[in-house]
N, C-alpha and C positions, 0 to 999 in steps of 0.2 A: 589488358596491358596497353599503355600508350605507345605511340610510334616513337622510334628512336631518332633523336636529333643529334647532330654532332656539333659541338662547339670546339673552338681551338684556343690554345694558349701556349705560351713559351715555357721552357723548363724553369726559367728563373721565376716566372709568375706562379707556376704550379707549385714550386717549392715553397713559396710564401703562403699559399692558400690551400695546401693539400687537404686539410681537414674539411674545408667547405666544398672542395671538388669531390671528395668521397661522398659527402652527404648529397651533393647535387646529382651524381650519377645514380645513386640509390633512390632518391626521392622522385626525380624527374624522368627516370628511365632514359638517360641520354648517355652518349659517349663523349669523351673529351679527348681531342687530338692534342698531343703535347709535342711541340717541335723544338729541337735544339739545333746547334750549329752543324752537327754531324748526323744525328739520328732523329727518328720520329717514333712515337708510340701512341697507344690509345688506352685510356683509362675507362673501364666499364665496371659495372657492379658484379659482385660474385654470382648473383642469381643469373645475370645475362651470360657470364662466362660459362657457368655450369650448363645452361641450356645450349650454348654453342658447342660445347664438348659433347653433349649427348647427341645432338643433331649430327655432328661430324662422325661419331661412332656409328650411328644408325645408317647414315648415307654410304658408309663403306661396304655395306652388305649388298652384294649383287642381286640377291633375291628381292630385297626391299626396293632397290632402285628399279628393277623390272616392274614390280607391282605399282610403284608410283608413276612410272611412264604409262602403263596401261590405263591407270585411273585418269591421268591427265588427258590422254587421247580420248577417253570416253566423255570427259567434261568439256572439251573444246568444241565449238560449233564446227560443222563440216565446212571445208573450204569451198569457195564459189565453184571451182571446177568439178568437185564431187556433186554439188547440188545440180549443176548443169547436166552432168552425166546421168544423174538419177531422173531428171526431167526428160531427157532424151529417151531413156529406157521406157519410161511411162508412156511417152508419146508413141514410141515404136510399138508398144504392146497394144495400144488402142486400136489401130487399124487391123491388126491381126485378129483381134477379138471380133471386130465388126465383120471381117470377111468370113470368119467362122460362123457367125450368126446368119449371114446371108446364105451360106451353104445349107444351114439347117432349114431355113425358110424355103429354099429351093427344093430341098429333098422332101419337105412336107407337101409341096405343091404337086410333086410327081406322084405321091401316094394317092 
């Protein structure tokens, strides 16, 4: 599906070319903003409207929203502070291991 572009027109102009605007929103997957003196509206295809209705319905589910948040967290790269913390943990673990090996070598010498 193509990306949605938004074009704009006035109510007077939209009234004159309504048939072509309907074809345009269906063929080009666009939305048309229609502005009047008092109000504004958007003309979209029935397919796009139905998809928006379904998405709105699904996003009202707390369980689905929690699932989407967890998936988004897994998909995002770790923040720099988390990466630095992981590096510090790794660095701190290195000397402990080295000390442990030295003790093993020293205990072997005593035997």
